[in-house]
C-alpha positions in Angstrom: 40.6 -0.7 42.1 42.0 -0.7 38.4 39.7 -1.3 36.0 40.6 -3.6 32.8 40.0 -1.6 29.7 41.0 -1.4 26.4 41.4 1.9 24.9 37.9 3.8 24.9 38.2 5.0 21.0 38.8 1.5 19.9 35.7 0.3 22.0 33.6 3.1 20.4 35.0 2.0 16.7 33.8 -1.4 17.6 30.5 -0.4 19.2 29.6 1.7 16.1 31.0 -0.4 13.4 29.0 -3.3 15.0 25.7 -1.4 15.1 26.0 -0.5 11.3 28.0 -3.5 10.3 30.1 -1.2 8.1 33.2 0.8 8.8 32.3 3.2 6.5 29.1 4.0 8.1 30.4 3.9 11.4 33.2 6.5 10.0 30.2 8.6 9.0 28.6 8.6 12.0 31.5 9.4 14.1 32.9 12.0 11.7 36.0 10.3 10.9 37.6 8.2 7.8 36.7 4.6 7.7 40.3 3.9 8.2 40.3 5.6 11.6 37.3 3.2 12.6 39.1 0.1 11.2 42.5 0.3 12.5 41.3 1.1 16.3 39.2 -2.2 15.8 41.8 -4.3 14.4 43.9 -3.4 17.5 41.3 -3.9 19.8 41.0 -7.7 18.1 44.5 -8.0 18.7 44.7 -6.7 22.5 41.7 -9.2 23.1 43.3 -12.0 21.4 39.7 -12.5 19.5 38.4 -11.9 16.3 35.2 -9.7 16.2 34.1 -9.2 12.7 34.2 -11.5 9.6 35.2 -8.8 7.0 33.7 -9.5 3.6 33.9 -6.8 0.6 30.4 -5.7 1.0 30.6 -5.3 4.8 30.9 -6.9 8.2 29.6 -9.9 10.1 29.8 -10.1 13.8 31.7 -13.4 15.0 30.2 -15.2 18.2 32.7 -13.3 20.5 31.3 -9.7 18.6 28.0 -10.8 19.2 28.5 -11.7 22.8 30.7 -8.2 23.4 28.5 -5.7 21.5 25.4 -5.6 24.0 27.9 -5.3 26.9 29.5 -2.3 25.4 26.5 -0.7 24.1 25.3 -0.9 27.5 28.5 0.8 28.8 28.3 3.5 26.6 24.6 3.9 27.1 25.6 4.5 31.0 28.2 6.9 30.3 26.0 8.9 28.1 23.2 8.8 30.8 25.5 9.9 33.4 27.3 12.6 31.5 23.5 14.1 30.4 22.7 13.9 34.2 25.7 15.8 35.0 26.1 18.0 32.1 22.5 18.5 30.2 23.4 21.7 28.4 26.4 19.4 26.6 25.3 19.7 22.9 26.1 16.8 20.5 26.0 16.6 17.1 23.0 17.8 15.1 20.5 14.8 14.0 20.2 15.6 10.1 16.4 15.2 9.3 15.0 15.1 5.8 11.3 15.3 5.6 9.1 14.9 2.4 8.0 18.0 0.5 4.2 16.7 1.0 4.9 16.8 5.2 7.2 19.9 5.2 4.2 22.1 3.3 1.6 21.1 6.0 1.2 22.4 9.6 2.5 19.6 11.7 3.2 21.1 15.5 6.2 18.8 15.9 7.7 20.0 12.9 7.0 23.5 13.6 8.7 22.9 16.9 11.8 21.4 15.3 12.0 24.3 12.9 11.9 26.7 15.8 14.7 25.4 17.6 14.7 24.3 21.4 13.0 20.9 21.1 15.5 18.0 21.4 16.9 16.5 19.7 18.3 19.4 18.1 18.1 18.7 14.4 19.0 20.0 10.8 16.0 20.1 8.5 16.0 19.5 4.6 13.3 19.1 2.4 13.6 15.9 0.6 12.3 12.6 -0.4 15.4 11.2 -1.8 16.4 7.7 0.0 19.9 7.8 -1.7 21.0 10.8 0.7 19.8 8.5 3.7 21.9 5.6 2.3 24.9 7.8 0.9 25.1 9.2 4.8 23.9 12.8 4.0 20.8 12.1 6.4 20.6 10.3 9.3 16.7 9.9 9.1 14.1 10.8 6.6 10.5 11.2 7.2 8.3 10.6 4.4 4.6 9.7 3.5 5.7 6.5 1.7 4.3 3.5 3.8 7.2 1.4 2.0 9.7 -0.2 4.0 13.0 0.1 1.8 15.2 -3.0 1.9 17.9 -3.0 4.2 16.5 0.1 6.3 14.4 0.3 9.6 11.1 1.9 9.1 9.0 3.3 11.9 5.3 3.8 11.0 4.0 6.9 13.1 0.6 9.0 13.1 1.7 12.5 12.7 -0.4 14.8 14.4 -1.7 18.0 12.5 -2.9 21.4 13.7 -6.5 20.0 13.1 -6.2 17.3 15.9 -6.1 14.7 13.1 -3.1 12.5 12.5 -1.2 11.9 8.7 0.2 8.4 8.3 4.1 8.5 7.9 7.2 6.7 7.9 10.4 7.5 9.6 13.3 5.8 7.7 16.8 5.2 9.3 19.9 3.0 8.8 19.5 0.3 10.9 22.5 1.1 13.3 20.8 4.3 14.2 17.3 3.1 14.8 18.0 2.5 18.5 19.8 5.9 19.0 18.4 7.9 21.8 18.1 10.5 19.5 16.1 8.7 16.6 14.0 7.5 19.6 13.4 10.6 21.0 12.3 12.0 17.6 9.9 9.2 17.3 8.1 10.3 20.6 8.5 13.9 19.7 6.7 13.3 16.2 4.2 11.1 17.8 3.1 13.1 20.8 2.9 16.4 19.2 
């Protein structure tokens, strides 16, 4: 049986752009230039014969066809990722760039200590910062902070971060909306709350 598939790079560019509603943010996640994302999406739209996005100066909006297509493509990539994890669990992906506020970094939190020592999943690169602009500019993937404030346009998970004494400190894990449902971010939330 022959599968009717558009180029996988075009599908990946579409799926990432649709999650972020931005070619720029998608390019940051995929570690390519914005043109290397927008051109395959344009090619995909031409080969499908449908417009998947409405393009605006400050971002993207999915069309009705794009909204219908996104969950199916996301599920397909999730299935491929799960199959790859099952067959090759040692295959390493990109490090999750995690910023931790100074107030949380200075206290002893078992989950943060495990991340510092390495070996915990997801694999992370830790930076001590509370600067939201680093997250917005794509220099961080997630930011763990003490502020309960939900910055506009960003996704915030409220967590109770266990400390060595057995108590818990309230914290907020802030991500760009396009990364909030990624399995690495979901694994990080689980790791931080179940230390």
